Structures are given as C-alpha cells and as structure tokens.
N, C-alpha and C positions, 0 to 999 in steps of 0.2 A: 659181694654180700653187702646189703644195705646196713647203715648204722643201726637202724631199728632192730634188724635181725641179730646183730652182734650183741645188743643190749639184752635181748631175750636169752641168747646163749649164755651170757655172763650171769644173768640171774638164775638160770637153771644150774650152772656150775656152782654158784654160791649156795643154792638150796641143797645140792648133794654134799657139799663140804660141811655145811652146818649139821646136816643129818648124820654124817659120819662122826663129827665131833660129839654129838649127842649120844650116839650109840657106843662110843669108845670111852666116854667120861661118865663114871658111875653116878655122879651128883645130878646128872641131867636125864637119867634113864626114863623117868616117868613124866618128864615135862615136855611141853610143846614150844618149839622155837619158831617165831614168826619172822618171815622175810620182810625186809623193808624195801619197798620199790624205789624210793628216792633216798639214795645214800646221802650222808652217813647217818647211823652205822649200817652194817649189813643185816643185822637181825637183833631180836631181843627175846627174852623170856621173863616170866614173873614167878618168883618163888618167895614164899612167906611174905607176900605183899610188897616185895621189893622188885623193882623193875631193873633188869640187868641188860645192858647193851653188849653186843658182840661185834667186834671189828675183825675182819679177816684180812690176811695178807699171805703171800706165798714166799717161802724161803727159796732163793735160787742163787746160783753162782754164775757170774758173767763170763769167766774165762777158764779153760782147762789148763793143764800143766804146760801145754804148748802155746798158750796165749791166744787160743781160738775163742772168739766170742760166741759161746754156744747158744745163748738166749736169742741173739740176733740171727744166728744161723738157722736155728729151729723155726723161728718165726717166718722167715722168708721161704724156707723149704716147705713149710706147711701151706703157705700161700700158693706155691707152685703146684703142689699136689691137689689143692682145692680146684685150681683152674683146670688142671688135667682131668680131674674127675668129672667136672661139668662138661668138658668136651667129649669125654667118653660116653656120658649119659645120653648126649645128643645122637650118638650112633645107634642107640636102641639095642645094644648087645646085652647078654645076660650078666648078672653081677659077678664081679671079680674081686679078689683080694690082691692089691698091688702094693708092694713095699719097695721103696727106692732108697738106696743108701747114697747120699751125696758125699763128694770129696770134702775133706776138712778145709781145703784152701780154695773152695769154688767161688770166691769173690764176694763173700758176705761181710767181710771185715775190712775197714779202711786202713791199709798200711801201705808201705812203699811198693809191695808186690801185688796188690789186689784192689778192687773197687767194689762198691755195693752194686748189686744187680739192679737194673732199672726195669721198667715195665716191659720193654721189648725183650730183655733177657728172659724174664719170667715166661712170656708168651712162647718164646723159642723153645725153652726147656720143656714146657708143658706139652707143646706140639710134638716134640721129640719123644717124650715118654709115651704119649698116646699112640704115636706111630709104631713104636716098638711093641707095645701091647697088642695093637691090631695085627701086626705081622706074626708075632709069636703066641697069639691067642691059643690057650690049651684046647686041643681037639676033643679030649675026653672030659666028661663031667666031673671026674675025680682025678685031677691031674694038676701038676704045677711045673712051671718053667723058670729056671734061674739063668739070667744073663749076666755073666761076669765081665769085668772091664777088659780082660785080656783073653786071647785064645790060647791054644796049647803051645803056640810058638812065641808067646809073650808079645803078640801084636795087639795094640789097643783096638778094641772093636766097639767100645761105647764112648759117648761124649766124655771129654776130659773132666767135666763137672760131676760125673756120676761113676760110682764104684760098682754098683750092681742094681739090677731090677729083678724082683721076684714077682711072678704072676701065678696066682692060684685060682682054680675053678672047682667049686665044691657044691654038691646038690643041696646041702643045708644052708648055703649062703643066700640070704634073702635080699641083701642090699650091698651096694658097692662099698668096699673099705679100702681107701687109698691113703696111705700114710708114708711119711718120711722116717727112715730109721736114723737114730742118732748114735754117736759113739764118743768116747772121750774118757779121760781119767777122772773118776769121781773123787772129789776132795773130802777131807774130813770136816765135820761140823766145827765151826770156830766161834769164839766169843765175838770177834769182829763182825762176822756176818749177822749174828743175832742182834748186836747193837745197831747195825746199819738198818735192819728191818724195823726195829723198835723206833728208831729215830724218824723213820719215814712216816710213821703213824702218830707219833706224839703230837704233832701239830694238828692233825685231823681231829683228835679227840676234843679239842677246844670248842668245836662247833656244836657239840651235843652233850658234853659231860654233865651239865647241870640239869638236863632233862631226865637223867637216870640216877638211880640210887647207887648203882655200881657199873663199871665199865671193864670189859674183858678184851684182851687181845689174843687172837688165835693165829699162830703162824704155821702154815701147812708145809710140811716137807714131803718129798716124793709124791707129788700129786699126779700130774699127767705128762710132764716133759723131763727129758734127761737133765736139763739145767736145774731141776728141782730136787735132785738126789744128792745126799751126803752119806758118808759112812760115819757111824757113831762109835767105832772102836776107840778105846782109850779116851773117851769123851767125858770122864768123870769130872775133871777140873772145870770144863766148860759148863756142864749142867749144874754143878754145885756153886758156881760163881753167883754173886749177888749183882743184880742189874738195876740200873736206874730207869724207871718208866713212870709215866703219869697215870697209866691204867691201874685199876685196883688189883687185877690179876693178869698174868700173861702165861701163855702155854705154847708148846710146840706139839703139833699133831703130826705124828709120823704115819702118814696115810697108808703106806704099804704094809706096815707092821701093826696098824690099828692100835697105836700106843700114844698116850697123852703124857707129856712131861710138863709139869708146872715149874716155871722159873722162879727163883728166889728173888724177892724184891729187896733192894737196899733200904735199910731202915732210914726213913726220912729224918728222924730226930738226930740220929748219929751223923747224918749228912749235914744237917744244919750246924751241929756242934763243930764238925770239921771245918766248915766254912768260917765260922766265928773265930776258931783258933787260928786259921790262916790270916784273917783280917787283923787279929790282935798282934801278930808278928810284924 
C-alpha cells in the first residue's frame, strides 16, 4: 500500500475517533469538530468563540505478561494478512471471511530465540495461507472450515507459525474480510502508561498551543487492536490521581464502552510552590 493510501486511512481513522469522542462527551454533542489535514493538531472545534484544539493518541501496551511484544506482532501479522488478501483477490473467487491465529512466538520479537520476519518470510506465509484457503475453500455458500494446528493424533498439520485458520463463506458477505486474531493477557490500566502517553504528546503541543484558546488531549483505549485494551477493575487510584500535562484538559476515551474519563490535572501553582520549597532546601 502506497504512503498516500496510508495517510488517507489514517485521516479516516482519526475522523471516526473524533466523531466517537464527540458522541460520548456531552459537552460536544451539538458541536462540529473539524479534521485538520496537516497535523498537528488532529482536529478542532469552536465553542463560545473559543478555538479548542484536540490531539489524539492511542493507549497501548507493548508486552503481555509473557513478554511478547503484542504491538509489533499485530502489526506484522496484519501486513501478512493484507498481502494474502491481495493475492486471493487476484484469483477472482467469491468473498470470504478468513481469520488466522498466529503463534505467540512466531518470530516477531527480537530475542535470543527468535528474529523479526523479513519480506521473504511475509511472502511465504501469505502464500501458505492463500494456498490453504484455496484447498479448503467452503463448498457451500453458508459454511465455514476451521483448520487447527494438530490433527486428532497430535501431529502438526499447519505451519509452526500458525495456530489455526478459519475460513467462512456467507451469502451476505459482500467483500473479503481477512484478519489476524490476537491473544494475550490484558493488563490493568496503570498511571505509568498514562504518563507515558501524555509525555509523548507534551512536546508536540508546543508547535500549535499559541494558535488556540485551549488544547485537549484525547487518549483512546480499546480502539481496534488487542494491544490497545486494558481492564479498569480496581482503577480508582489511577483515575483519581493528579497528572502533570501541558494540555488544558486530558481525557481517556474507552472506545468499546463509549465512556469518557477526564483526568485530574496537577495544580500548577502547587507544583511551583513545591519546586521553590525544594530549591530553598
């Protein structure tokens, strides 16, 4: 996919994210948020003659409890599925829903036991998936086939990089849907993760903060990838904590739950007083 196409997809995603934030946050229900083609920021709205900028970022976790780099794994798995889908489209066969579950240790993380997959690896795996789909193509229009990694005698029948391949053929399916399934232990939301994402955007705000009356940061949780999911059980201390940020307001948008959580901002006056007290010592 060309860089231009990726930029279009990125802007479409940001448009959906801003629309979701508007619909979930009562203060913005009746306002129009405009997308900015050239970042930063990602969008803005006008309320009471005040121009308010919105900066988007996604909350995500890099590694699960087993140390697997989920964000890197999902990224490359999605690349493989995109390549496979294009090869299938070239065959001119009816639309299918194909879900592939890749093994956690299939070589996406650099450690002593694995290596990152290169272009040849991606091509090989995409060819392998398309060939399996072609062979086990569902004969009926309402049918599905699941290929597991082992047969009944526990003999491996799929490539060691793949746990399962699910192939579905349905009359209501109008376009191909080829995706990689993810798995892992979802971690709890943490103050450290929130601080990390705020810090990544604090520098960015300096490029445009004086062009707007207010600046808001919206951090999206549970957007589209497994690495963007957290559980919020027993998260009261994290949510009620006061955070340092240069934005006027900062929010967590829980996309799946359609919930907006506004973070508490550390009082700058108290912060300055603490610094002065430290210097006096």
